[in-house]
SERO-4910 file (N, C-alpha, C, O; in steps of 0.05 Angstrom, whole numbers):
BEGIN
 pado doro    nc1    nc2    nc3   cac1   cac2   cac3    cc1    cc2    cc3    oc1    oc2    oc3
  Met    A   2806    771   4521   2830    757   4512   2823    738   4489   2839    736   4470
  Lys    A   2800    724   4492   2792    705   4471   2786    720   4445   2794    710   4424
  Asn    A   2773    743   4447   2766    758   4423   2792    768   4409   2793    767   4385
  Ser    A   2812    776   4425   2837    785   4414   2851    762   4399   2862    766   4378
  Arg    A   2850    738   4411   2862    715   4398   2848    707   4372   2861    701   4352
  Glu    A   2822    709   4372   2806    703   4349   2812    723   4326   2813    715   4303
  Lys    A   2815    748   4333   2822    769   4313   2849    763   4301   2854    766   4277
  Asn    A   2868    754   4318   2895    747   4308   2893    724   4288   2907    724   4268
  Tyr    A   2877    704   4294   2874    681   4277   2861    690   4250   2869    680   4229
  Glu    A   2842    709   4251   2830    719   4227   2850    733   4210   2850    731   4185
  Leu    A   2868    749   4223   2889    763   4208   2908    744   4196   2918    748   4173
  Met    A   2915    722   4210   2933    702   4199   2920    688   4175   2934    683   4155
  Lys    A   2894    683   4176   2881    671   4153   2882    690   4129   2887    681   4106
  Leu    A   2878    716   4134   2879    736   4112   2907    736   4100   2911    738   4076
  Cys    A   2928    735   4117   2956    735   4108   2961    711   4091   2975    713   4071
  Leu    A   2951    688   4100   2955    663   4084   2942    665   4057   2952    655   4037
  Tyr    A   2918    678   4056   2905    682   4030   2921    700   4012   2924    694   3988
  Leu    A   2932    722   4023   2949    740   4007   2973    725   3997   2982    729   3974
  Ile    A   2985    708   4014   3009    692   4005   3001    673   3983   3017    669   3964
  Ser    A   2977    661   3984   2968    643   3964   2966    656   3937   2967    643   3916
  Leu    A   2963    683   3936   2960    698   3911   2986    710   3902   2986    725   3882
  Trp    A   3009    704   3915   3034    715   3907   3040    709   3877   3050    726   3863
  Ile    A   3034    685   3868   3039    677   3841   3023    695   3822   3033    705   3802
  Leu    A   2998    699   3829   2980    717   3813   2991    745   3813   2993    757   3791
  Phe    A   2999    756   3836   3009    783   3837   3035    786   3821   3038    806   3807
  Phe    A   3052    767   3823   3077    768   3808   3072    768   3778   3084    784   3763
  Met    A   3054    751   3769   3047    750   3740   3034    776   3731   3040    785   3709
  Leu    A   3017    788   3747   3005    813   3740   3026    835   3738   3024    853   3721
  Ile    A   3045    835   3756   3067    855   3755   3082    853   3729   3087    873   3715
  Val    A   3089    828   3721   3103    823   3696   3087    833   3672   3097    844   3653
  Leu    A   3060    827   3673   3043    834   3650   3037    864   3648   3035    874   3626
  Lys    A   3035    877   3671   3025    904   3671   3046    927   3675   3040    950   3669
  Ile    A   3069    920   3685   3088    941   3692   3099    954   3666   3105    940   3647
  Asp    A   3101    980   3667   3113    995   3644   3143    999   3651   3150   1018   3666
  Val    A   3160    983   3639   3188    984   3646   3200   1011   3638   3219   1021   3651
  Ser    A   3190   1023   3617   3202   1048   3607   3197   1071   3627   3211   1091   3626
  Ser    A   3178   1067   3646   3172   1089   3664   3186   1086   3691   3182   1102   3710
  Ile    A   3202   1065   3694   3217   1061   3719   3236   1084   3724   3253   1090   3707
  Pro    A   3234   1098   3746   3250   1122   3751   3278   1115   3759   3283   1109   3783
  Phe    A   3297   1117   3740   3325   1111   3747   3337   1135   3762   3357   1133   3777
  Lys    A   3325   1159   3758   3332   1182   3773   3310   1188   3793   3288   1196   3784
  Ile    A   3315   1185   3818   3293   1187   3838   3288   1216   3845   3305   1230   3855
  Asn    A   3264   1225   3838   3253   1251   3847   3223   1249   3848   3211   1229   3839
  Val    A   3210   1269   3860   3181   1268   3865   3166   1264   3839   3147   1249   3838
  Ser    A   3173   1279   3819   3158   1278   3794   3160   1251   3780   3140   1240   3770
  Asn    A   3185   1240   3780   3189   1214   3767   3174   1192   3782   3162   1174   3769
  Val    A   3175   1193   3808   3161   1172   3824   3131   1174   3821   3117   1154   3817
  Ala    A   3121   1199   3821   3092   1203   3817   3083   1193   3789   3062   1182   3787
  Leu    A   3100   1198   3769   3093   1189   3742   3093   1159   3741   3076   1147   3728
  Phe    A   3112   1146   3754   3113   1117   3754   3089   1105   3768   3077   1086   3759
  Leu    A   3082   1117   3791   3059   1106   3807   3033   1109   3792   3016   1091   3792
  Ser    A   3029   1132   3779   3004   1137   3764   3001   1119   3740   2979   1111   3732
  Gly    A   3024   1111   3728   3023   1095   3704   3025   1065   3710   3022   1048   3692
  Asn    A   3029   1058   3735   3032   1029   3742   3016   1023   3768   3026   1011   3786
  Arg    A   2991   1032   3768   2975   1028   3792   2971    999   3799   2973    991   3823
  Ile    A   2965    982   3779   2960    954   3784   2985    940   3796   2984    925   3815
  Ser    A   3008    946   3783   3033    934   3792   3040    943   3820   3050    927   3837
  Cys    A   3035    968   3827   3041    979   3854   3023    966   3875   3032    960   3897
  Ile    A   2997    962   3868   2979    949   3886   2988    920   3891   2987    910   3914
  Cys    A   2996    906   3870   3005    879   3873   3031    878   3890   3033    859   3906
  Ile    A   3049    896   3886   3073    897   3903   3066    901   3932   3078    889   3950
  Ala    A   3047    919   3937   3038    925   3965   3026    899   3977   3032    894   4000
  Phe    A   3010    884   3962   2999    859   3972   3020    838   3978   3018    824   3998
  Ile    A   3040    837   3961   3062    818   3965   3077    825   3991   3084    807   4007
  Ile    A   3082    851   3995   3096    860   4020   3079    853   4045   3089    844   4065
  Met    A   3053    859   4043   3034    853   4065   3035    823   4072   3035    815   4095
  Gly    A   3034    806   4051   3035    777   4055   3062    769   4068   3062    751   4085
  Gly    A   3084    782   4060   3110    776   4071   3111    783   4101   3122    768   4117
  Ile    A   3100    806   4108   3099    814   4136   3082    794   4152   3089    786   4174
  Gly    A   3059    785   4140   3042    766   4153   3056    739   4157   3053    726   4177
  Tyr    A   3072    731   4137   3086    705   4139   3106    707   4162   3109    688   4178
  Trp    A   3121    729   4163   3140    732   4186   3126    731   4212   3136    721   4232
  Trp    A   3102    743   4213   3087    745   4239   3078    718   4248   3083    711   4271
  Phe    A   3065    702   4231   3056    677   4241   3078    656   4245   3075    638   4261
  Ala    A   3100    659   4230   3123    642   4234   3135    648   4262   3143    629   4276
  Asp    A   3137    674   4269   3147    681   4295   3128    672   4317   3137    664   4338
  Ser    A   3102    674   4312   3082    665   4331   3085    635   4336   3082    626   4359
  Leu    A   3091    620   4315   3094    591   4319   3119    585   4335   3119    567   4352
  Asn    A   3141    599   4330   3165    594   4345   3162    600   4375   3175    588   4392
  Asn    A   3143    618   4381   3138    625   4409   3113    611   4421   3104    617   4443
  Ala    A   3102    592   4405   3078    578   4414   3084    562   4440   3106    550   4442
  Lys    A   3065    562   4458   3068    549   4484   3057    521   4484   3059    507   4504
  Ser    A   3045    512   4462   3034    485   4461   3056    464   4462   3077    468   4451
  Leu    A   3050    442   4476   3069    420   4477   3069    404   4451   3048    404   4437
  Pro    A   3091    391   4444   3091    376   4419   3071    353   4420   3065    342   4441
  Val    A   3060    346   4396   3043    322   4394   3056    303   4373   3069    312   4354
  Glu    A   3051    278   4378   3062    258   4359   3042    251   4338   3018    248   4344
  Ile    A   3051    249   4313   3034    242   4291   3030    212   4289   3049    197   4286
  Leu    A   3005    203   4291   2999    175   4289   2993    167   4261   2999    144   4252
  Arg    A   2981    185   4246   2974    179   4218   2975    205   4202   2965    226   4212
  Cys    A   2986    205   4178   2986    230   4162   2982    223   4132   2990    202   4123
  Glu    A   2970    241   4118   2965    238   4090   2969    265   4076   2957    285   4084
  Ser    A   2985    266   4055   2990    290   4041   2966    299   4025   2953    282   4012
  Val    A   2959    325   4027   2937    336   4011   2947    359   3993   2932    378   3988
  Asn    A   2972    357   3985   2984    378   3968   2970    381   3941   2971    402   3929
  Tyr    A   2957    359   3932   2943    360   3906   2922    382   3905   2915    392   3884
  Glu    A   2911    390   3929   2891    411   3929   2902    438   3921   2887    455   3911
  Asn    A   2928    441   3924   2941    466   3916   2941    469   3885   2938    491   3875
  Leu    A   2943    447   3871   2942    447   3842   2914    455   3833   2911    469   3813
  Ser    A   2893    446   3847   2866    453   3841   2862    483   3844   2849    496   3827
  Phe    A   2873    495   3865   2871    524   3870   2885    539   3848   2874    559   3837
  Leu    A   2908    529   3840   2923    543   3818   2908    542   3792   2907    563   3778
  Ala    A   2897    519   3785   2883    516   3760   2856    530   3759   2847    540   3739
  Thr    A   2843    530   3783   2815    541   3784   2814    571   3788   2796    584   3777
  Tyr    A   2834    583   3802   2832    611   3809   2855    628   3798   2850    648   3786
  Ile    A   2880    619   3801   2903    635   3794   2904    639   3763   2904    662   3754
  Ile    A   2903    618   3748   2906    620   3719   2883    636   3706   2889    653   3690
  Pro    A   2858    630   3713   2836    647   3702   2839    676   3708   2832    693   3691
  Leu    A   2848    683   3733   2850    711   3740   2873    725   3725   2871    749   3719
  Val    A   2894    710   3718   2916    722   3702   2905    730   3675   2914    750   3663
  Cys    A   2886    714   3664   2875    719   3638   2852    739   3638   2840    745   3618
  Phe    A   2846    750   3662   2824    769   3665   2831    795   3651   2852    806   3656
  Pro    A   2813    805   3633   2819    831   3620   2819    854   3639   2801    857   3655
  Met    A   2839    871   3638   2841    894   3656   2849    919   3640   2868    933   3647
  Glu    A   2834    924   3619   2840    947   3602   2826    972   3612   2835    995   3606
  Thr    A   2804    970   3626   2790    993   3636   2788    993   3666   2794    973   3679
  Asp    A   2782   1016   3678   2780   1018   3707   2758    999   3718   2761    988   3740
  Arg    A   2736    996   3703   2715    979   3711   2724    950   3713   2718    935   3732
  Glu    A   2740    941   3693   2750    914   3693   2770    910   3716   2771    888   3728
  Val    A   2786    930   3722   2805    928   3745   2789    925   3771   2796    909   3788
  Phe    A   2768    941   3774   2752    940   3798   2739    912   3801   2739    901   3823
  Val    A   2728    901   3779   2716    875   3780   2737    854   3788   2731    835   3803
  Met    A   2761    856   3777   2783    838   3783   2788    836   3813   2789    815   3825
  Phe    A   2793    859   3825   2799    859   3854   2775    853   3871   2778    843   3893
  Ala    A   2751    859   3861   2727    851   3875   2724    821   3876   2717    810   3897
  Val    A   2731    807   3854   2731    778   3853   2751    767   3873   2746    748   3887
  Ile    A   2775    779   3875   2796    770   3893   2786    773   3922   2790    755   3938
  Val    A   2772    795   3928   2762    799   3955   2740    779   3962   2740    767   3984
  Ile    A   2722    774   3943   2700    754   3948   2711    726   3952   2703    712   3970
  Ile    A   2730    718   3935   2743    692   3938   2756    690   3965   2755    669   3978
  Gly    A   2770    711   3973   2784    711   3999   2764    707   4022   2770    692   4040
  Cys    A   2741    721   4021   2721    718   4042   2711    689   4044   2708    678   4065
  Ile    A   2707    677   4020   2697    650   4019   2718    631   4030   2711    612   4046
  Phe    A   2742    635   4023   2764    617   4032   2768    619   4062   2772    598   4075
  Val    A   2767    643   4073   2771    646   4102   2747    634   4117   2752    621   4137
  Lys    A   2723    639   4107   2699    629   4121   2697    598   4120   2687    586   4139
  Thr    A   2707    586   4099   2705    558   4095   2731    543   4103   2733    519   4099
  Asn    A   2751    558   4113   2776    546   4122   2791    532   4099   2805    512   4104
  Leu    A   2789    542   4075   2803    530   4052   2828    546   4045   2841    541   4025
  Tyr    A   2836    565   4063   2859    581   4057   2885    565   4058   2906    575   4049
  Tyr    A   2884    541   4068   2909    524   4069   2917    514   4041   2939    505   4038
  Thr    A   2898    516   4022   2906    510   3994   2923    533   3983   2912    552   3972
  Asn    A   2949    530   3987   2967    553   3983   2991    545   3966   3011    536   3977
  Pro    A   2990    549   3940   3012    541   3923   3038    556   3928   3060    546   3924
  Ser    A   3035    581   3938   3059    596   3944   3075    584   3967   3100    583   3966
  Leu    A   3061    573   3987   3075    560   4009   3089    534   4000   3110    527   4010
  Ile    A   3077    521   3981   3090    497   3970   3116    504   3957   3136    490   3960
  Leu    A   3117    526   3943   3142    536   3930   3163    543   3951   3187    542   3946
  Leu    A   3153    551   3975   3171    559   3997   3180    535   4014   3194    538   4034
  Gly    A   3172    511   4006   3181    487   4020   3162    476   4040   3169    458   4056
  Phe    A   3137    486   4041   3117    476   4060   3101    453   4047   3100    451   4023
  Asn    A   3089    437   4064   3072    416   4056   3047    416   4073   3047    425   4095
  Val    A   3025    405   4061   2999    404   4075   2992    375   4080   2992    359   4061
  Tyr    A   2985    369   4105   2979    341   4112   2952    341   4127   2945    359   4141
  Lys    A   2938    319   4123   2915    312   4140   2926    292   4160   2935    270   4153
  Val    A   2925    299   4186   2938    283   4207   2919    275   4229   2898    287   4234
  Lys    A   2928    254   4243   2916    246   4268   2938    244   4288   2959    232   4282
  Thr    A   2935    255   4312   2956    257   4332   2949    241   4357   2927    230   4359
  Asp    A   2968    239   4375   2964    225   4401   2952    243   4422   2950    235   4445
  Ser    A   2945    268   4415   2933    286   4434   2906    275   4443   2891    264   4427
  Lys    A   2900    277   4469   2876    266   4480   2852    286   4478   2829    278   4481
  Lys    A   2859    312   4474   2838    332   4474   2841    354   4454   2822    360   4439
  Val    A   2864    367   4454   2868    393   4440   2868    389   4410   2852    400   4396
  Phe    A   2887    374   4400   2892    372   4371   2893    342   4364   2914    330   4362
  Gln    A   2869    331   4361   2867    302   4355   2871    296   4326   2885    277   4318
  Gln    A   2858    312   4308   2862    309   4280   2855    335   4265   2840    352   4276
  Gly    A   2865    337   4241   2860    362   4226   2880    365   4204   2895    347   4197
  Ile    A   2880    389   4192   2899    396   4171   2922    412   4183   2918    430   4198
  Val    A   2947    404   4176   2970    419   4186   2988    427   4163   2993    412   4145
  Ile    A   2996    452   4164   3015    464   4144   3042    464   4158   3046    477   4178
  Val    A   3062    450   4147   3087    447   4160   3110    450   4141   3109    443   4117
  Lys    A   3132    462   4150   3156    466   4134   3170    439   4131   3175    425   4150
  Gly    A   3175    431   4106   3188    406   4100   3168    383   4101   3144    387   4097
  Lys    A   3178    359   4106   3160    336   4106   3159    323   4134   3179    325   4149
  Val    A   3137    312   4141   3134    297   4166   3123    269   4160   3111    265   4139
  Ser    A   3126    251   4178   3116    224   4175   3106    214   4201   3110    226   4222
  Glu    A   3093    191   4201   3083    179   4225   3105    174   4245   3126    164   4238
  Gly    A   3099    180   4271   3119    176   4292   3135    201   4299   3148    202   4320
  Glu    A   3134    221   4281   3148    246   4287   3130    265   4303   3106    261   4304
  Ser    A   3142    285   4315   3127    304   4332   3128    332   4320   3148    340   4307
  Ile    A   3107    347   4325   3105    374   4316   3095    392   4338   3079    384   4355
  Lys    A   3103    418   4338   3090    438   4353   3070    452   4334   3074    452   4310
  Tyr    A   3049    463   4345   3028    473   4328   3017    500   4337   3018    506   4361
  Leu    A   3006    514   4318   2991    539   4324   2964    537   4311   2963    535   4286
  Pro    A   2942    537   4326   2916    535   4314   2908    559   4298   2911    582   4307
  Leu    A   2898    554   4273   2888    576   4256   2858    576   4255   2845    597   4250
  Ser    A   2846    553   4260   2817    550   4261   2811    524   4275   2829    512   4287
  Asp    A   2786    515   4274   2779    491   4289   2793    466   4279   2798    447   4294
  Asn    A   2800    465   4253   2813    440   4242   2838    445   4226   2847    427   4212
  Val    A   2848    470   4226   2872    476   4210   2894    488   4229   2888    505   4245
  Tyr    A   2918    477   4226   2940    485   4243   2965    491   4227   2969    480   4206
  Phe    A   2981    510   4237   3007    515   4226   3027    500   4244   3027    505   4268
  Gly    A   3044    483   4232   3061    465   4249   3090    469   4243   3099    479   4223
  Arg    A   3106    460   4263   3135    459   4260   3145    433   4271   3140    426   4294
  Lys    A   3161    419   4255   3171    393   4264   3191    397   4287   3208    415   4287
  Val    A   3188    380   4307   3205    381   4331   3223    356   4331   3213    334   4330
  Glu    A   3249    361   4332   3267    338   4333   3271    329   4362   3275    345   4380
  Asn    A   3270    302   4365   3276    290   4391   3258    301   4413   3267    307   4435
  Ala    A   3232    304   4406   3213    314   4426   3208    293   4447   3201    270   4441
  Asn    A   3211    300   4472   3206    281   4494   3180    286   4508   3171    269   4523
  Thr    A   3169    310   4504   3145    317   4518   3122    318   4499   3124    330   4478
  Lys    A   3100    306   4506   3077    304   4488   3052    316   4502   3050    316   4526
  Asp    A   3035    326   4485   3010    338   4494   2989    316   4498   2979    306   4478
  Lys    A   2984    309   4522   2964    288   4528   2938    300   4537   2921    285   4547
  Lys    A   2934    326   4534   2910    339   4544   2886    331   4527   2864    339   4533
***
């Protein structure tokens, strides 16, 4: 049971990383798609011609869809989370780290040359390597795409006595001290949260 839960958390981390690259994937689609080859008349030959001439754009679209499915999955998991709400005693916004991710990784990758198959391979190899590092170091919460979707990242301390005392929480909208959230653990110190209005029950574990 524990191994299954850990695998789910690893998949959620991977989904969050894919979501963090949505801006990159969108820019690559705009830069690389051949508009003239878009099949206005759908048939096998036209679709095959479009796919063969727009491999990078198609891969990026597939990654965007995978990230969207992952977003729906962990949002649904949070709605069904059985954890009791915890009250925030102290919180500090760390949204500035998303700008560092954008400037350090997204913009340089957009400028990466992809004229040959070797350069394309190196590009996606770099994406995979960065993803592994981010998942292993729990830095996947630096996610500019989620900021655009209305999420915020906070470093918080809660009134929980045992389970979730302090850590990083990704939450829709804004939260402040004295408010309560339900949470879904993604790692030892990173949580996906949802603000709870008029919460009367608190996690004192």
